[in-house]
N, C-alpha and C positions, 0 to 999 in steps of 0.2 A: 809455482802453480796456484791457481785460485781454488777456493772451496768448491766451486762448480766442477772444475776439472778433477779434483780429488774425489768428489762424490761419484762422478761417472766412472772413474777408475775403480773405486770400491765396488760399485754395482756390477761392473764387468767381472770382477773376481768372484762375486757372489752368483753370477750367472742369471741376473734378473734385470728387468727394466726399472727405471725410477719413476716415481709419481711426482709430477710437477703441478702444484696447485696455484691458482690465481685468486687473489682477493683485492678489492679496491681499498687503498688506505683511506681511513676516515669514514668508512661505511659500516655501521651508522655513525661512529665517531672514532677518534684515534685511540681512546682508552680501550674500547672494545676490540679494535684492530690488534692492539698489543696482546690482549688475551687470546684472540683467535690465532695469532702466529704460534704461540706456545701450544695451543690446543692442536693445531695442524701438525706440528712436529711430533707431538706425542701420539697422534693417530697414524702417523706413517708417512707424512710428506717428506720427500727427499730434497726438493728444491722449491723455494717459494718465489712466485712472481708477485711483486707488490705493485699494484697499479697506482699510478699518479693521476688523480682526478683531473679531468680536462673538460672544458665547456663544449668542445666540438669533437668528440671521439668518433671520427668518421669511419674507422675500421671496426667499430663495435656495434653489436646488435642492441635491441631494446633493453635487455637485462643489464648489461654493463653500462650502457648509457644512463639508466636509471640509478645505478650505484654511484656513478660519478656525480649525478645531480644531487643525490642525498648527501654525499660527502661535502660537496661545495656549498651546501646550506650552512655548514659550520665554519668557523674561522679556520683558514687553511693556508699553508705555505709549504714550500719545499723544505725549508729549515725544520718545520715541525715533523716532516717525514724522516729527515735525517736524524733528528733527536730520537724519534721512535726506534729507528734501527739501532742507534747507539745504546738505548736502554735494553733492547732485546739481546744485544751482544754481551751484556753482562752475564747472561745465563745460557746463551745458545750459540752454537756454531753452525746452525742451519744455513745453507747457501741461500742468499737473497739477491734477486736481481730486480731492478726497477723497470717497470713496463709502462711506457707512455708515449707521448707525442713530443715533437721537437720544440714547439713554441715555449713551454716552460723552461726547457734547457737553454734555449737561445736567450730568453729574458734574464735568466739567472747568470748566464755566461758560461760557455763550455768549460774553460779552464777551472773556474771556481766550482762549477757543478761537479766535475770529476774529482777535484781535490777534496771537497767536503764529503762527497759520497764515499770515497776511499777511507777517509778518516773516521767516518761513522760506522763503517763495517759492511758497506754494500759490496757485493762481489761482481756484479755485472749490470749491464744496461741493454735494454731492447727498446729502440725508438721506432715505432711502427711506421712513421711517415718519413724516415730518413734513409734513403737508399745508399748503397755503398759508394756510388759516384759522388754523393754529396756529404758523405760521412768521414772523409779522410781526416779532417781536423779533429773531430771527436775521437776517431780511431787512434790518432797519435797520442792524444791526452790519456785515453784509457790504457794504452800500451805502457806509457810511462808510469801510470799509477798501479798497474797490475790488475786492472778491471777488464772483465770480458765484455766485448761488444758483440751482441748476438743479432744476426740478420735472419730474415724470413725468406722461404721459398714457397711456391704454390704449385698446384697442378698444371698451371699454364707456363711455368718456367721452362725456358729453353736450355739446351746443353750449355750454351755460352753463359746464360744467366746463372746456372748452377756453379759454373767455374768462377765467375766473378764473386758470388756470395760466399762460397766456401773458402776462397782465398782471403777475403776481407774480414770475415768473422772469426771469433774465437769462442771457446767455451762449449758451444753446441750450435747446431743448425735447427731453427724452428721451422718445421714443415707445416704449413697451413693446408689441411687436408681437403678443404673445399673452397670454391670461389665464393666471394661475398663476405658478409660480416660475421662476427662471432655470434655464437648462440647454440644451445643444445639442439640436437637433431635425433630423430627416431632411428635413422639408418646412417651408417658410415659409408664413405666412398669405397667402392670395390677395387680401386686401383692403389690403395695405400701401400700394399706390399711391393708392388711393381715400382711405384714412385720413390719409395724409400731406397730400394735397391739401386735405382738410377742415380740418386744423390750419393750413395755410398761408393759408387764407382769412382767418384772424383774427390773424395775426402776421407780422412780418418776421424774427423770430428763426429761426436755422437749426434744422432738425429732424434729430436723430440717432436712428436706429432700432436697437434692441437686443433681446435675449432670443431665443436660438435660432439665431443665425447662426454657422455653423461651417466653411463651405467657401468657396473662391474663387467658385464659381458663385452661391452664396447672397449673398455680398458684392456681386457684380456686379449681381444683381437688385435689391438694396436701394439700391445707389448710383445706379440709374436714377431713383429717386424722392426720395431724401433727401440732405441735405448731409453727413450723418455715418453711418458704419456701425460699430456697437459690437459687439465680440467679447470675450466674457469666459470663459464656462465651457469652451469648446473650447480656449482658450489655457491655462487653469488645468489642464486635463487633461494637456497637454504637460508642464507644470511638475511635476504629480503623478507622471507616468511617469518623468521623468528626474531629478527631485529634485536631488541633489548630484552627479550624474554629470558627468564632463567633457564629455559630449555635450549637456548642457542648452542652452547658449547657441546652439550650431549648430542644434539642433532648433527652438528658438524662432525663430531668425532665418529658417529655411526656412519654417516655418509662416506667419509674418507676411508674408514676401515673397510667398508665394502669394496671401494675401488682398489684398495691395497690387496685385498684377497683375490680380486679378479686378476690383477697383474701377477700375483704370485703363482697363480694356477696356469699362466700362459706357457711356461717352459718346464712344467713338471713332466 
């Protein structure tokens, strides 16, 4: 089993949902990213989505697009991200999945990408623009290496689509709670509970809900229905605001701790 599977099993025993946080690797630079990962773990992150910067992040809203742009202004490569994960692994067993687009994977080579990812300590991969119908090759490589390959579902997903995704994916199902791109929102969809229940009828995989969650109250509401609460854009906004400031880690710690408290109160 992967660290992701182990983490969700542990969370289930504890009777709580997990906090999944997203940051963009290299924003504002890889040295700060490394410090942020340890900070996030200390603050209560259960699983980390480490974004791979890409020049055309079509599923992402302005906040994460800007983070990719900031990261790509520095010297960047997938090898640098793998080295970062390898360094983190010397001190941490935090589950880490790479979140990104297929073009960098294709250019690197699927087999090589999976092999180096596994060797560096990556636990899973989520490729936003790679549907299960086109992900069989990457899926086979991940299965051989023991990496989870996570797929997404959305409010528009049909019963047949849910079946395809839940059969192809491992680790967990990422439920995109709104249509459109990533970004913090003032209100959550009112159908999250119903939609998560619909997914759960077809799979035993944990369901993590993301897109739009930005406050402890929103995290608490999602945690009532799902095994995972994903927060990305709201956290990236904190990183954007404080950047290289000495306050950055304290601000991130405070923000994540608030989310964690919201999640903890969901099932009390």
